[in-house]
DSSP file (Angstrom, degrees, kcal/mol; ACC not computed):
  #  RESIDUE AA STRUCTURE BP1 BP2  ACC     N-H-->O    O-->H-N    N-H-->O    O-->H-N    TCO  KAPPA ALPHA  PHI   PSI    X-CA   Y-CA   Z-CA
    1    1 A M              0   0    0      0, 0.0     6,-0.1     0, 0.0   110,-0.1   0.000 360.0 360.0 360.0 134.3  -19.3  -39.2   14.7
    2    2 A R        +     0   0    0    109,-0.1     2,-0.6     1,-0.1   113,-0.1   0.942 360.0  71.5 -71.4 -48.3  -18.1  -42.8   14.5
    3    3 A G    >>  -     0   0    0    111,-0.3     3,-1.4     1,-0.2     4,-0.6  -0.589  61.8-163.0 -80.4 115.6  -17.3  -43.3   18.1
    4    4 A R  H >> S+     0   0    0     -2,-0.6     4,-0.6     1,-0.3     3,-0.5   0.765  88.1  70.0 -64.4 -24.3  -20.4  -43.5   20.3
    5    5 A L  H 34 S+     0   0    0      1,-0.2    -1,-0.3     2,-0.1    -2,-0.1   0.770  99.8  48.3 -63.0 -24.4  -18.2  -42.8   23.3
    6    6 A L  H <> S+     0   0    0     -3,-1.4     4,-2.8     1,-0.1     5,-0.4   0.693  88.6  82.0 -90.7 -20.0  -17.7  -39.3   22.1
    7    7 A V  H <X S+     0   0    0     -4,-0.6     4,-2.3    -3,-0.5     5,-0.2   0.925  96.6  40.4 -56.1 -52.0  -21.4  -38.3   21.4
    8    8 A G  H  X S+     0   0    0     -4,-0.6     4,-2.0     2,-0.2    -1,-0.2   0.956 118.1  45.0 -64.5 -52.1  -22.3  -37.4   25.0
    9    9 A P  H  > S+     0   0    0      0, 0.0     4,-0.6     0, 0.0    -2,-0.2   0.895 116.0  46.9 -60.9 -39.8  -19.0  -35.6   25.9
   10   10 A V  H >< S+     0   0    0     -4,-2.8     3,-1.1     1,-0.2     4,-0.3   0.912 110.9  52.2 -68.5 -40.3  -18.9  -33.7   22.6
   11   11 A A  H >< S+     0   0    0     -4,-2.3     3,-1.6    -5,-0.4    -1,-0.2   0.846 102.2  60.5 -62.3 -32.9  -22.6  -32.7   23.0
   12   12 A S  H 3< S+     0   0    0     -4,-2.0     4,-0.3     1,-0.3    -1,-0.3   0.697  96.1  61.8 -69.7 -16.2  -21.9  -31.4   26.5
   13   13 A M  T <X S+     0   0    0     -3,-1.1     4,-2.5    -4,-0.6     3,-0.5   0.557  76.2  99.4 -80.4  -8.0  -19.5  -28.9   24.9
   14   14 A R  H <> S+     0   0    0     -3,-1.6     4,-3.2    -4,-0.3     5,-0.2   0.851  77.0  51.6 -51.6 -46.0  -22.4  -27.4   23.0
   15   15 A P  H  > S+     0   0    0      0, 0.0     4,-2.4     0, 0.0    -1,-0.2   0.914 112.7  46.6 -61.0 -40.2  -22.9  -24.4   25.4
   16   16 A Q  H  > S+     0   0    0     -3,-0.5     4,-2.4    -4,-0.3    -2,-0.2   0.919 114.2  47.8 -64.7 -43.0  -19.2  -23.5   25.2
   17   17 A V  H  X S+     0   0    0     -4,-2.5     4,-2.7     2,-0.2     5,-0.2   0.938 112.7  48.2 -63.3 -47.5  -19.2  -23.8   21.4
   18   18 A D  H  X S+     0   0    0     -4,-3.2     4,-2.4     1,-0.2    -2,-0.2   0.908 113.2  47.8 -60.7 -42.7  -22.4  -21.7   21.1
   19   19 A D  H  X S+     0   0    0     -4,-2.4     4,-2.3    -5,-0.2    -1,-0.2   0.899 111.8  50.3 -65.1 -40.6  -21.0  -19.0   23.4
   20   20 A T  H  X S+     0   0    0     -4,-2.4     4,-2.5     2,-0.2    -2,-0.2   0.924 111.9  47.2 -63.3 -45.3  -17.7  -19.0   21.5
   21   21 A V  H  X S+     0   0    0     -4,-2.7     4,-2.4     2,-0.2    -2,-0.2   0.905 111.1  51.3 -64.3 -41.8  -19.5  -18.7   18.1
   22   22 A A  H  X S+     0   0    0     -4,-2.4     4,-2.1    -5,-0.2    -1,-0.2   0.908 111.6  47.4 -62.2 -41.4  -21.7  -15.9   19.4
   23   23 A T  H  X S+     0   0    0     -4,-2.3     4,-2.6     2,-0.2     5,-0.2   0.908 109.7  53.1 -67.3 -41.2  -18.7  -14.0   20.7
   24   24 A L  H  X S+     0   0    0     -4,-2.5     4,-2.5     1,-0.2    -2,-0.2   0.912 109.2  49.9 -57.8 -42.7  -16.9  -14.5   17.4
   25   25 A R  H  X S+     0   0    0     -4,-2.4     4,-2.4     2,-0.2    -2,-0.2   0.905 110.2  49.7 -64.7 -41.3  -19.9  -13.0   15.6
   26   26 A R  H  X S+     0   0    0     -4,-2.1     4,-2.5     2,-0.2    -2,-0.2   0.928 113.0  46.8 -61.3 -44.4  -20.0  -10.0   17.9
   27   27 A L  H  X S+     0   0    0     -4,-2.6     4,-2.3     2,-0.2    -2,-0.2   0.871 110.7  52.1 -67.6 -36.1  -16.3   -9.4   17.4
   28   28 A A  H  X S+     0   0    0     -4,-2.5     4,-2.2    -5,-0.2    -1,-0.2   0.910 110.7  48.3 -64.7 -41.4  -16.6   -9.8   13.6
   29   29 A A  H  X S+     0   0    0     -4,-2.4     4,-2.5     2,-0.2    -2,-0.2   0.914 110.6  51.2 -63.8 -42.0  -19.4   -7.2   13.7
   30   30 A H  H  X S+     0   0    0     -4,-2.5     4,-2.6     1,-0.2    -2,-0.2   0.897 108.8  52.1 -61.0 -40.2  -17.3   -4.9   15.8
   31   31 A T  H  X S+     0   0    0     -4,-2.3     4,-2.5     2,-0.2    -1,-0.2   0.908 109.6  49.2 -62.5 -42.1  -14.5   -5.3   13.3
   32   32 A S  H  X S+     0   0    0     -4,-2.2     4,-2.3     2,-0.2    -2,-0.2   0.916 112.2  47.0 -63.8 -43.9  -16.8   -4.4   10.4
   33   33 A V  H  X S+     0   0    0     -4,-2.5     4,-2.4     2,-0.2    -2,-0.2   0.912 113.0  49.5 -64.7 -41.8  -18.1   -1.3   12.2
   34   34 A T  H  X S+     0   0    0     -4,-2.6     4,-2.4     2,-0.2    -2,-0.2   0.908 110.4  50.4 -63.8 -42.0  -14.5   -0.3   13.1
   35   35 A T  H  X S+     0   0    0     -4,-2.5     4,-1.6     1,-0.2    -1,-0.2   0.907 110.4  49.6 -62.4 -42.6  -13.4   -0.8    9.4
   36   36 A A  H  X S+     0   0    0     -4,-2.3     4,-0.5     1,-0.2    -2,-0.2   0.904 110.3  50.5 -63.8 -41.0  -16.3    1.4    8.2
   37   37 A A  H >< S+     0   0    0     -4,-2.4     3,-1.3     1,-0.2     4,-0.3   0.902 107.6  53.4 -64.1 -40.5  -15.4    4.1   10.7
   38   38 A L  H >< S+     0   0    0     -4,-2.4     3,-1.6     1,-0.3    -1,-0.2   0.857  99.8  63.0 -61.5 -34.1  -11.8    4.0    9.5
   39   39 A G  H 3< S+     0   0    0     -4,-1.6    -1,-0.3     1,-0.3    -2,-0.2   0.695  96.8  58.7 -64.1 -18.3  -13.1    4.5    6.0
   40   40 A R  T << S+     0   0    0     -3,-1.3     2,-0.5    -4,-0.5    -1,-0.3   0.563  98.1  69.3 -86.5  -9.4  -14.5    7.9    7.0
   41   41 A L    <   -     0   0    0     -3,-1.6    -1,-0.1    -4,-0.3    38,-0.0  -0.941  63.5-160.9-116.5 127.2  -11.1    9.2    8.1
   42   42 A D     >  -     0   0    0     -2,-0.5     4,-2.5     1,-0.2     5,-0.2  -0.880   4.0-168.1-105.7 102.2   -8.3   10.0    5.6
   43   43 A P  H  > S+     0   0    0      0, 0.0     4,-2.4     0, 0.0     5,-0.2   0.844  85.9  52.9 -62.8 -34.1   -5.1   10.0    7.7
   44   44 A D  H  > S+     0   0    0      2,-0.2     4,-2.6     1,-0.2     5,-0.2   0.935 111.1  46.6 -66.1 -44.3   -3.0   11.6    4.9
   45   45 A F  H  > S+     0   0    0      2,-0.2     4,-2.8     1,-0.2     5,-0.2   0.930 112.4  50.2 -61.3 -45.5   -5.5   14.4    4.4
   46   46 A L  H  X S+     0   0    0     -4,-2.5     4,-2.5     1,-0.2    -2,-0.2   0.921 112.8  46.5 -60.0 -44.6   -5.6   15.0    8.2
   47   47 A R  H  X S+     0   0    0     -4,-2.4     4,-2.5     2,-0.2    -1,-0.2   0.920 113.3  48.5 -64.2 -44.3   -1.8   15.1    8.4
   48   48 A Q  H  X S+     0   0    0     -4,-2.6     4,-2.6     2,-0.2    -2,-0.2   0.914 113.0  47.5 -63.6 -43.0   -1.5   17.4    5.5
   49   49 A E  H  X S+     0   0    0     -4,-2.8     4,-2.9     2,-0.2     5,-0.3   0.918 111.7  50.2 -64.5 -43.2   -4.2   19.8    6.8
   50   50 A R  H  X S+     0   0    0     -4,-2.5     4,-2.4    -5,-0.2    -2,-0.2   0.924 113.1  46.5 -61.2 -43.3   -2.6   19.9   10.2
   51   51 A L  H  X S+     0   0    0     -4,-2.5     4,-2.3     2,-0.2    -2,-0.2   0.905 112.6  50.3 -64.8 -41.3    0.8   20.6    8.7
   52   52 A R  H  X S+     0   0    0     -4,-2.6     4,-2.3     1,-0.2    -2,-0.2   0.935 114.3  43.5 -62.1 -46.7   -0.7   23.3    6.5
   53   53 A L  H  X S+     0   0    0     -4,-2.9     4,-2.3     2,-0.2    -2,-0.2   0.857 111.4  54.3 -69.7 -34.4   -2.5   25.0    9.4
   54   54 A T  H  X S+     0   0    0     -4,-2.4     4,-1.1    -5,-0.3    -1,-0.2   0.912 110.4  47.0 -63.4 -41.7    0.6   24.7   11.6
   55   55 A H  H  X S+     0   0    0     -4,-2.3     4,-0.6     1,-0.2     3,-0.5   0.919 112.7  48.9 -65.2 -43.3    2.6   26.5    9.0
   56   56 A A  H >< S+     0   0    0     -4,-2.3     3,-0.8     1,-0.2     4,-0.3   0.851 105.2  60.4 -64.1 -33.4   -0.1   29.2    8.6
   57   57 A R  H >< S+     0   0    0     -4,-2.3     3,-1.0     1,-0.2    -1,-0.2   0.819  91.9  67.6 -62.9 -32.8   -0.1   29.5   12.4
   58   58 A E  H 3< S+     0   0    0     -4,-1.1    -1,-0.2    -3,-0.5    -2,-0.2   0.819 113.8  27.4 -60.2 -32.4    3.5   30.6   12.5
   59   59 A S  T << S+     0   0    0     -3,-0.8    -1,-0.3    -4,-0.6    -2,-0.2   0.245  95.6 122.5-113.9  12.9    2.8   33.8   10.7
   60   60 A A    <   -     0   0    0     -3,-1.0    -3,-0.0    -4,-0.3    -4,-0.0  -0.435  65.8-110.8 -80.2 148.8   -0.8   34.4   11.8
   61   61 A R    >>  -     0   0    0     -2,-0.1     4,-2.5     1,-0.1     3,-1.3  -0.400  37.9-105.0 -68.4 154.7   -2.0   37.5   13.6
   62   62 A P  H 3> S+     0   0    0      0, 0.0     4,-1.3     0, 0.0    -1,-0.1   0.845 119.3  54.7 -54.1 -39.7   -3.0   36.8   17.2
   63   63 A E  H 34 S+     0   0    0      1,-0.2     4,-0.4     2,-0.2    -3,-0.0   0.771 115.8  39.0 -69.3 -23.3   -6.8   37.0   16.6
   64   64 A I  H <> S+     0   0    0     -3,-1.3     4,-2.2     2,-0.1     3,-0.3   0.757 103.5  69.9 -91.7 -30.7   -6.5   34.4   13.9
   65   65 A A  H  X S+     0   0    0     -4,-2.5     4,-2.6     1,-0.2    -2,-0.2   0.869  94.5  55.4 -57.4 -39.5   -3.9   32.2   15.7
   66   66 A A  H  X S+     0   0    0     -4,-1.3     4,-1.8     1,-0.2    -1,-0.2   0.899 109.1  46.8 -63.6 -40.2   -6.5   31.1   18.3
   67   67 A E  H  > S+     0   0    0     -4,-0.4     4,-2.2    -3,-0.3    -1,-0.2   0.888 111.9  50.7 -68.1 -39.0   -8.8   29.8   15.6
   68   68 A L  H  X S+     0   0    0     -4,-2.2     4,-2.9     1,-0.2    -2,-0.2   0.900 107.3  54.3 -64.6 -39.8   -6.0   28.0   13.9
   69   69 A D  H  X S+     0   0    0     -4,-2.6     4,-2.4     1,-0.2    -2,-0.2   0.906 108.6  49.1 -60.0 -41.5   -5.0   26.5   17.2
   70   70 A R  H  X S+     0   0    0     -4,-1.8     4,-2.2     2,-0.2    -1,-0.2   0.918 112.6  47.2 -63.3 -43.5   -8.6   25.1   17.6
   71   71 A A  H  X S+     0   0    0     -4,-2.2     4,-2.3     2,-0.2    -2,-0.2   0.905 111.8  50.3 -65.4 -41.3   -8.5   23.7   14.1
   72   72 A I  H  X S+     0   0    0     -4,-2.9     4,-2.5     1,-0.2    -2,-0.2   0.910 110.5  50.4 -63.1 -42.3   -5.1   22.1   14.6
   73   73 A S  H  X S+     0   0    0     -4,-2.4     4,-2.4    -5,-0.2    -1,-0.2   0.898 109.6  50.8 -62.0 -40.9   -6.3   20.6   17.9
   74   74 A A  H  X S+     0   0    0     -4,-2.2     4,-1.9     2,-0.2    -2,-0.2   0.899 111.3  47.7 -65.3 -40.5   -9.4   19.2   16.1
   75   75 A L  H  X S+     0   0    0     -4,-2.3     4,-2.2     2,-0.2    -2,-0.2   0.906 111.1  51.0 -66.6 -40.8   -7.2   17.6   13.4
   76   76 A T  H  X S+     0   0    0     -4,-2.5     4,-2.2     1,-0.2    -2,-0.2   0.908 108.7  52.0 -62.0 -42.0   -4.9   16.2   15.9
   77   77 A A  H  X S+     0   0    0     -4,-2.4     4,-2.1     1,-0.2    -1,-0.2   0.895 109.1  50.0 -62.2 -40.1   -7.8   14.6   17.8
   78   78 A Q  H  X S+     0   0    0     -4,-1.9     4,-2.4     2,-0.2    -1,-0.2   0.887 108.8  52.0 -66.1 -38.3   -9.1   13.0   14.5
   79   79 A E  H  X S+     0   0    0     -4,-2.2     4,-2.2     2,-0.2    -2,-0.2   0.893 109.3  50.3 -63.0 -38.9   -5.6   11.6   13.9
   80   80 A E  H  X S+     0   0    0     -4,-2.2     4,-2.4     2,-0.2    -2,-0.2   0.888 108.8  51.6 -66.6 -39.1   -5.6   10.1   17.4
   81   81 A V  H  X S+     0   0    0     -4,-2.1     4,-2.8     2,-0.2     5,-0.2   0.929 109.5  50.4 -61.3 -45.3   -9.1    8.6   16.7
   82   82 A H  H  X S+     0   0    0     -4,-2.4     4,-2.5     1,-0.2    -2,-0.2   0.915 110.2  49.6 -59.9 -43.1   -7.8    7.1   13.5
   83   83 A A  H  X S+     0   0    0     -4,-2.2     4,-2.2     2,-0.2    -1,-0.2   0.915 112.8  46.7 -63.2 -43.5   -4.7    5.6   15.3
   84   84 A R  H  X S+     0   0    0     -4,-2.4     4,-2.5     2,-0.2    -2,-0.2   0.926 113.5  47.9 -65.2 -44.2   -6.9    4.1   18.1
   85   85 A L  H  X S+     0   0    0     -4,-2.8     4,-2.8     1,-0.2    -2,-0.2   0.899 111.4  51.3 -63.2 -40.3   -9.4    2.6   15.6
   86   86 A S  H  X S+     0   0    0     -4,-2.5     4,-2.5    -5,-0.2    -1,-0.2   0.918 111.1  47.6 -62.6 -43.5   -6.5    1.2   13.5
   87   87 A A  H  X S+     0   0    0     -4,-2.2     4,-2.4     2,-0.2    -2,-0.2   0.908 113.2  48.4 -65.1 -41.7   -5.0   -0.5   16.6
   88   88 A T  H  X S+     0   0    0     -4,-2.5     4,-2.6     2,-0.2    -2,-0.2   0.932 112.2  48.7 -63.3 -46.0   -8.4   -1.9   17.6
   89   89 A R  H  X S+     0   0    0     -4,-2.8     4,-2.8     2,-0.2     5,-0.2   0.924 112.0  48.5 -61.0 -45.4   -9.1   -3.2   14.1
   90   90 A E  H  X S+     0   0    0     -4,-2.5     4,-2.4     1,-0.2     5,-0.2   0.927 112.0  48.9 -61.6 -45.0   -5.7   -4.8   13.9
   91   91 A R  H  X S+     0   0    0     -4,-2.4     4,-2.2     1,-0.2    -1,-0.2   0.911 113.4  47.4 -61.4 -43.0   -6.1   -6.5   17.3
   92   92 A L  H  X S+     0   0    0     -4,-2.6     4,-2.9     2,-0.2     5,-0.2   0.928 111.7  49.2 -64.6 -46.3   -9.5   -7.8   16.4
   93   93 A L  H  X S+     0   0    0     -4,-2.8     4,-2.5     1,-0.2     5,-0.2   0.918 112.6  47.0 -62.0 -43.6   -8.4   -9.2   13.0
   94   94 A V  H  X S+     0   0    0     -4,-2.4     4,-2.6    -5,-0.2     5,-0.2   0.927 114.8  46.2 -64.5 -44.0   -5.4  -11.0   14.4
   95   95 A R  H  X S+     0   0    0     -4,-2.2     4,-2.6    -5,-0.2     5,-0.2   0.908 112.3  50.5 -67.3 -40.7   -7.5  -12.5   17.3
   96   96 A L  H  X S+     0   0    0     -4,-2.9     4,-2.4     2,-0.2    -1,-0.2   0.940 113.0  46.3 -61.0 -46.2  -10.3  -13.5   15.0
   97   97 A E  H  X S+     0   0    0     -4,-2.5     4,-2.1    -5,-0.2    -2,-0.2   0.938 114.5  46.0 -62.7 -46.9   -7.9  -15.2   12.7
   98   98 A S  H  X S+     0   0    0     -4,-2.6     4,-2.4     1,-0.2    -1,-0.2   0.883 112.4  51.7 -66.0 -36.3   -6.0  -17.0   15.4
   99   99 A T  H  X S+     0   0    0     -4,-2.6     4,-2.9    -5,-0.2     5,-0.2   0.917 108.2  50.6 -66.1 -42.8   -9.2  -18.1   17.1
  100  100 A V  H  X S+     0   0    0     -4,-2.4     4,-2.5    -5,-0.2    -1,-0.2   0.916 111.4  48.8 -61.7 -41.2  -10.6  -19.6   13.9
  101  101 A I  H  X S+     0   0    0     -4,-2.1     4,-1.9     2,-0.2    -2,-0.2   0.916 111.7  49.1 -64.5 -42.4   -7.4  -21.5   13.4
  102  102 A V  H  X S+     0   0    0     -4,-2.4     4,-2.1     2,-0.2    -2,-0.2   0.930 111.8  48.9 -61.6 -45.2   -7.5  -22.8   17.0
  103  103 A L  H  X S+     0   0    0     -4,-2.9     4,-2.4     1,-0.2    -2,-0.2   0.891 108.6  53.0 -63.6 -39.4  -11.1  -23.8   16.6
  104  104 A E  H  X S+     0   0    0     -4,-2.5     4,-2.3     1,-0.2    -1,-0.2   0.887 108.4  51.8 -61.7 -37.1  -10.3  -25.6   13.4
  105  105 A G  H  X S+     0   0    0     -4,-1.9     4,-2.0     2,-0.2    -2,-0.2   0.890 108.1  50.6 -65.1 -39.8   -7.6  -27.5   15.3
  106  106 A L  H  X S+     0   0    0     -4,-2.1     4,-2.1     2,-0.2    -2,-0.2   0.908 110.0  49.9 -64.0 -41.4  -10.0  -28.5   18.0
  107  107 A V  H  X S+     0   0    0     -4,-2.4     4,-2.6     1,-0.2    -2,-0.2   0.918 108.9  52.5 -62.7 -42.6  -12.4  -29.8   15.4
  108  108 A A  H  X S+     0   0    0     -4,-2.3     4,-2.4     1,-0.2    -1,-0.2   0.892 108.4  50.8 -60.6 -39.0   -9.6  -31.8   13.8
  109  109 A R  H  X S+     0   0    0     -4,-2.0     4,-2.5     2,-0.2    -1,-0.2   0.883 109.8  49.5 -67.1 -37.9   -8.8  -33.3   17.1
  110  110 A V  H  X S+     0   0    0     -4,-2.1     4,-2.6     2,-0.2    -2,-0.2   0.920 111.2  49.8 -65.5 -42.6  -12.4  -34.3   17.6
  111  111 A V  H  X S+     0   0    0     -4,-2.6     4,-2.0     2,-0.2    -2,-0.2   0.913 110.6  50.6 -61.1 -42.4  -12.5  -35.9   14.2
  112  112 A E  H  X S+     0   0    0     -4,-2.4     4,-1.4     2,-0.2    -2,-0.2   0.934 110.9  47.7 -61.2 -46.4   -9.3  -37.7   15.0
  113  113 A L  H  < S+     0   0    0     -4,-2.5     3,-0.3     1,-0.2    -1,-0.2   0.904 111.6  51.3 -61.0 -40.0  -10.7  -39.1   18.2
  114  114 A S  H  < S+     0   0    0     -4,-2.6  -111,-0.3     1,-0.2    -1,-0.2   0.860 111.3  47.7 -64.9 -35.3  -13.9  -40.1   16.4
  115  115 A A  H  < S+     0   0    0     -4,-2.0    -1,-0.2    -5,-0.2    -2,-0.2   0.695  91.9  98.7 -80.9 -19.3  -11.9  -42.0   13.8
  116  116 A M  S  < S-     0   0    0     -4,-1.4     2,-0.2    -3,-0.3    -3,-0.0  -0.385  77.2-117.8 -73.3 146.7   -9.7  -43.8   16.2
  117  117 A D    >   -     0   0    0      1,-0.1     3,-2.2    -2,-0.1     5,-0.4  -0.586  19.7-122.9 -79.3 144.1  -10.4  -47.4   17.1
  118  118 A V  G >  S+     0   0    0      1,-0.3     3,-0.7    -2,-0.2    -1,-0.1   0.802 112.1  56.9 -57.3 -30.1  -11.2  -48.0   20.8
  119  119 A T  G 3  S+     0   0    0      1,-0.2    -1,-0.3     2,-0.1    -2,-0.0   0.406  77.1  95.9 -84.3   3.8   -8.4  -50.5   20.9
  120  120 A S  G <  S-     0   0    0     -3,-2.2    -1,-0.2     1,-0.1    -2,-0.1   0.623  97.2-117.4 -72.6  -9.5   -5.8  -48.0   19.7
  121  121 A G    <   +     0   0    0     -3,-0.7     2,-0.2     1,-0.3    -2,-0.1   0.484  62.7 149.4  89.2   1.1   -4.8  -47.3   23.3
  122  122 A T        -     0   0    0     -5,-0.4     2,-1.6     1,-0.1    -1,-0.3  -0.482  51.8-129.8 -70.8 137.1   -5.8  -43.7   23.1
  123  123 A D     >  -     0   0    0      1,-0.2     4,-2.4    -2,-0.2     5,-0.2  -0.652  31.8-179.9 -86.7  83.3   -7.0  -42.3   26.4
  124  124 A T  H  > S+     0   0    0     -2,-1.6     4,-2.7     1,-0.2     5,-0.2   0.882  74.5  52.6 -57.5 -46.1  -10.2  -40.8   25.1
  125  125 A P  H  > S+     0   0    0      0, 0.0     4,-2.3     0, 0.0    -1,-0.2   0.919 112.4  45.9 -59.2 -41.6  -11.5  -39.3   28.3
  126  126 A A  H  > S+     0   0    0      2,-0.2     4,-2.2     1,-0.2    -2,-0.2   0.910 112.5  50.8 -66.2 -41.0   -8.2  -37.5   28.9
  127  127 A A  H  X S+     0   0    0     -4,-2.4     4,-2.3     1,-0.2    -1,-0.2   0.899 110.9  49.0 -63.0 -40.4   -8.1  -36.3   25.3
  128  128 A L  H  X S+     0   0    0     -4,-2.7     4,-2.8     2,-0.2    -1,-0.2   0.884 108.3  53.7 -66.0 -38.8  -11.7  -35.0   25.7
  129  129 A D  H  X S+     0   0    0     -4,-2.3     4,-2.4    -5,-0.2    -2,-0.2   0.911 109.5  48.5 -60.8 -41.5  -10.8  -33.2   28.9
  130  130 A H  H  X S+     0   0    0     -4,-2.2     4,-2.9     2,-0.2    -2,-0.2   0.916 111.4  49.8 -64.0 -43.5   -7.9  -31.5   27.1
  131  131 A L  H  X S+     0   0    0     -4,-2.3     4,-2.7     2,-0.2    -2,-0.2   0.932 111.6  48.2 -59.9 -46.3  -10.3  -30.5   24.3
  132  132 A T  H  X S+     0   0    0     -4,-2.8     4,-2.2     1,-0.2    -2,-0.2   0.913 112.8  48.3 -61.7 -43.3  -12.8  -29.1   26.7
  133  133 A A  H  X S+     0   0    0     -4,-2.4     4,-2.3     2,-0.2    -2,-0.2   0.913 112.1  48.8 -64.1 -43.1  -10.1  -27.2   28.6
  134  134 A D  H  X S+     0   0    0     -4,-2.9     4,-2.2     1,-0.2    -2,-0.2   0.897 111.0  50.4 -64.7 -39.7   -8.7  -25.8   25.3
  135  135 A L  H  X S+     0   0    0     -4,-2.7     4,-2.8    -5,-0.2    -1,-0.2   0.905 110.4  50.0 -63.4 -41.2  -12.2  -24.7   24.2
  136  136 A E  H  X S+     0   0    0     -4,-2.2     4,-2.8     2,-0.2     5,-0.2   0.899 109.6  50.4 -65.8 -40.7  -12.7  -23.0   27.5
  137  137 A I  H  X S+     0   0    0     -4,-2.3     4,-2.3     2,-0.2    -1,-0.2   0.921 113.2  46.6 -61.8 -43.4   -9.4  -21.1   27.3
  138  138 A T  H  X S+     0   0    0     -4,-2.2     4,-2.1     2,-0.2    -2,-0.2   0.925 112.9  49.2 -64.1 -45.2  -10.4  -20.0   23.8
  139  139 A R  H  X S+     0   0    0     -4,-2.8     4,-2.1     1,-0.2    -2,-0.2   0.929 113.2  46.4 -60.7 -46.5  -13.9  -19.0   24.8
  140  140 A Q  H  X S+     0   0    0     -4,-2.8     4,-2.5     1,-0.2    -1,-0.2   0.883 109.3  54.6 -66.2 -38.4  -12.6  -17.0   27.8
  141  141 A S  H  X S+     0   0    0     -4,-2.3     4,-2.1    -5,-0.2    -1,-0.2   0.896 109.1  48.4 -61.1 -41.1   -9.9  -15.3   25.7
  142  142 A L  H  X S+     0   0    0     -4,-2.1     4,-2.8     2,-0.2    -2,-0.2   0.902 109.8  51.8 -66.2 -40.9  -12.6  -14.1   23.3
  143  143 A H  H  X S+     0   0    0     -4,-2.1     4,-2.5     2,-0.2    -2,-0.2   0.909 108.5  51.7 -61.8 -41.1  -14.7  -12.8   26.1
  144  144 A D  H  X S+     0   0    0     -4,-2.5     4,-2.6     2,-0.2    -2,-0.2   0.932 111.8  45.8 -61.1 -45.7  -11.7  -10.9   27.5
  145  145 A L  H  X S+     0   0    0     -4,-2.1     4,-2.4     2,-0.2    -2,-0.2   0.907 110.6  54.0 -63.8 -40.9  -11.2   -9.3   24.0
  146  146 A D  H  X S+     0   0    0     -4,-2.8     4,-0.8     1,-0.2    -2,-0.2   0.920 111.6  44.9 -58.8 -44.6  -14.9   -8.6   23.7
  147  147 A E  H >X S+     0   0    0     -4,-2.5     3,-0.6     1,-0.2     4,-0.5   0.918 112.6  51.4 -65.0 -44.3  -14.8   -6.8   27.1
  148  148 A E  H 3< S+     0   0    0     -4,-2.6     3,-0.4     1,-0.2    -2,-0.2   0.879 114.2  43.1 -60.8 -39.2  -11.6   -4.9   26.2
  149  149 A T  H >< S+     0   0    0     -4,-2.4     3,-1.2     1,-0.2    -1,-0.2   0.519  87.3  88.2 -91.9  -4.4  -12.9   -3.6   22.9
  150  150 A R  H X< S+     0   0    0     -4,-0.8     3,-1.1    -3,-0.6    -1,-0.2   0.889  90.9  50.5 -59.4 -36.9  -16.4   -2.6   24.1
  151  151 A G  T 3< S+     0   0    0     -4,-0.5    -1,-0.3    -3,-0.4    -2,-0.2   0.616 101.4  64.3 -74.6 -11.4  -15.1    0.8   25.0
  152  152 A D  T <   +     0   0    0     -3,-1.2    -1,-0.2    -4,-0.1    -2,-0.2   0.396  69.8 133.5 -91.2   2.9  -13.5    1.1   21.5
  153  153 A Q    <         0   0    0     -3,-1.1    -3,-0.0    -4,-0.2  -123,-0.0  -0.314 360.0 360.0 -59.3 128.8  -16.8    1.0   19.7
  154  154 A P              0   0    0      0, 0.0    -1,-0.2     0, 0.0    -3,-0.0   0.498 360.0 360.0 -70.9 360.0  -16.9    3.8   17.1
């Protein structure tokens, strides 16, 4: 960093940055596990099997109908799992992407502050306060998502 005025304040952001990166890594791992779990479920196959068994159920004898009902329920439950996992994965991917873009923007702002001349009239302390606040909002947002998705673990 060019500006010595920034070294201390930027260094003081280190715990927030480290926590944000650790949370990003946890969420990325969760995304990978969720993606792998989705790979084990074929939604087209599940739908086709459920439709096939539902059709067979219409003409089944009573003693067979109960078993078909159980199988249909199991297929429906698997379809619901797939839908929940898909929604979780989509939410994680979008949040990860947007967070990385926000963090890149924060880095760009720090670089800009570092490159500016002290005489440029920029209010460096206020700009640093804004950066710190934006980093904290991002960190907290990731923690909230991490908490929300802990129950979604496959």
